[in-house]
N, C-alpha and C positions, 0 to 999 in steps of 0.2 A: 306149583307149590301151594300148600294149604293156606299159607298166610296171604296169598294173592287172590283167593277165591272170594266172591261176593257172598256175604251171609244170606241164608235162605230168606230171612225176614226182609232184609234190605232189597233183595231181588223181587220179592212179592210186592213191596211198596212201589217199586219202579213200574212193574207190570200193571198194577192197578191204576197208577197215575196215567200211564200211556193209554190204557183202555178208556179212561175218562176223556182224555184229549181227543182220541179218535171219535168217540161218540159225540162230543161237542162239535166236531167238524162236520157232522151230518146235518146240523141245523144252524147254519150261519146267520139266518135272518130271525128266527123265532127264539133260539136258545132252548135251554132245558130247565124245568123245575127240578129242585133237589130230589124230590121223591121219585120222579120219573127217571131221572138219570141214575139214581142209586139202584132202582129196580132193573133198569136196562143193563147195568154193569154187574148185577148180582152182588151188590154190596149193601150192608145195612146203612141206614141214614147217617148214623154217627160217624162211621168210617168214611163214607163218601164226603160228608161235610168237612171232616178234618183234612182229608187230602185236598179238597177243593180250596179250602182256606190257605193251605200252604202254597198251592199253585197260584192263587190270587196274589199272594205276597210277592211271588217271583214274576208276576205279570204274564205268566203263561196262560192264565184264565182271568176273565173279568166278569163282574156281576153287575147287571143292570139295576139301578136303584128303583126304578118304577115298579117292577114286578119281581125282582130278586132272581130273575133267570140268569143262568150261567152261559158264557160264550167263550170261544177261543180268545186269548189275550194277545196284545201287541208284541210281546216278546217272541212269539212264534214267527211273526213276520220278520222281525229283526234278525232272528237266527237264520231264516231262509235266505237273507241277503248274502250269507257266506257261502252260497252254492251258485257260483257264477255260471256253471254249465247249464243249470236249469233255466236261468234267465236268458242265456244265449239261445237255448232251444225254443223258449217262448217267443223270442223275437223272430226266429226263423219260421215259426209256425204261422205267425200272423198273416203274411201275404199268401201263403199256401192255402190256409183255411178260407180266406176271403175269396180266392179264386174258385175253390171247390164249392163253396156255398152258392156263388153266382151260377156256376156251371150246372149244378144239380137242383137249383131253386129250393134251398133248404138251410138248415143250420149245421155247419161243420163243427165237429168236436174232436179234440184229441185227449185221450185218456192215458194215464200211467197206472201200472199195476202196483197195488199196495197190499201185500198179503192176499187176503181173500176178497179184497175190495178193488174197485176201479175209481180213480180220482180224476176229475176233469181238470186238465192243465190249460186248455185254450179253447176258445169258442169264437165263431164268426157267423153272423146272421145275414141272409139276403132277403128272407121273408119271415114273418111271424109264424110260429108253429104253436097254436093253442094247446095247452096241456103239457108242454115240455117244461120241466122244472129244473133241469140240469144247468148249473152255472159253473163258472170257473171256481174251483175249490170244492165242488160237490163231491161227496163220497157215497158210493153205492155198492151194494153187493155185486160181484162180477156177473152173476146170472141175471141181473135185472136191467142191464144195458147192453146194447149191441157191441159197444167197445169192450166191455168186460167179457162178453160171451166170445168175442173174437180171440181175446187172449186166452180164455179158458180152453177153447177147442184146440189151440196151438200148443198146449202143454203136453208133456209125455203122459202116458196112460195113468201111471201111479199118481203123479201130481194132480192131473185133471180130476180124477175120482176123489181125491182128498179134498180139493177145493169145492167140488160139486157137493159132497156130503156136508161140508161145513156151511156152505151157503144155504142148502136146503133145510138144515137145522135152524138157521136164523130166520127162515121164512115161515116157521110154524105158525106164527101169529097172523100170517097173511091169509090163511084159509086154504082149503083144498083146491079151489078154483085157480088161485094164483099159482100154486105149486104145479098144477097141470099145465098152465100156460107157459111157465118157465121151462118145463120139460119138453114141451112142444117146440119152443124156440131153440132149446139145446140140441134136439135131434136134427132139426132143419139146419142149424149152424154147423153141425158136424158134417152133414152132407156137402155143404158148400165150402167147408174149411174157412169159414168167415162168420162174423156175427150178422145174422139175418133175423130181424124182429119185424114181423108183419102184424102189427097191432096186437101183439101178444101181451104187452105190459100195460100200455095205455091205448084204449080204443081210438081209432082214427089216426094213429101215428105209426109210420114205418121208419125203421132205422137199419143202417147197414154199416159194417166196419170191417177193416182188415187189421191183422196183428202185425206188429213190428218186433223183430227178434234180435237177440244179441248173437255173438259169433258162434255160440253153442246151440242156436235155434231155440232159445228160451224167450217167450214173449215178455216184453217189458212195457209195451205201449200199444196203442191202437188208434187208427185214424178212421173217422166215421162221418156219416151224413144222416141227419134226421129231418123228416119232412112229413107233411100231411099225406095220409094214405091216398087221397085223390090226386096228389101231385106226382107221386111215383108209384106205379102199380107193381104188384108182385111179379108180373111177367117181365119187368125191366130189371130184375135182380142182376142178371149177367152184365148188362150195360153199366149199372151203377158200380158194381165191383170192378169192372174194367177201368172206369174213371178214377176210382179210389186207388187202383194199382198205379195209374199214371201219376197221381199225386204223391204216392209213397216214393216212387222212383225219383221224382223231382226233389225230394228231401234228402236223398242219399248222400249227395256230395257235401252238403253244408252242415251235416249233423255234428254237434260237439263231440270230442273224443270220449267223454263219459257215457255217450249213448251210441254204441256201435250198431248202426242200423243194418238190418237185412230184411228182405221181404219174405213173408210166409203167408201165402194166401191160396186161392182156389187153383187147383190143377186143371188141366184141360178136361179130365174126367169129371171133376166136381162141377166145373162150369157148365157141364152138360145137364146137370140136374135141373128139373123144372117143377118138381113137386113142392108146393108151399108148405 
């Protein structure tokens, strides 16, 4: 019924506010200046300021007094407490990621898919990996992390190309060299049917990940390991992915009902690939 539809202007306000919140989540430590955030979200300063002030009043956003930078607000954390399945999954992941990190001598990460982004849900370290900036809560374009790439290559062809196009459009400011590096990782990952990053994004860092899918084989999460390139060589890719598969299998039984786990990873044919 027309009386139950959301007015176009009201829907636009919600969409703009959500875009602001998503961008704020990409810089949890440094925050955003108003001018930079407005430009990033394709808003004029006045509109961005008006929306941010309303979000501050609702505690969805906070503004640091020292430099006036904007950050995600405490209300977002409080609202997240109403999602017990996510908290249960995080608890389940802690020992699994700790074991994986020790086994493969690196940093184990678990990602959730969020639109065209990948969000880090859990992390466990066994060694320091210089240059790794992903923390719990970090939001990255899917094509810039092994976990995101694992989910991307697990999508059906239409969805995969739509996400890839959207990601590549967001990478325009990164320059041609970065775009070429992402495409190199994408092609390699498609061969393996897994996320395989061989120092493509950050020099000296290798990362590997497998997608986790729902009952209809749609990727919703990814389990991965990141380590220094001299700790895990490209020739060990098959071994690393086998270890990841074992870790995924160990998660199957205890996964909360909201996250129907199934495995989608390298086939025997893909595991025979050796080209970096």
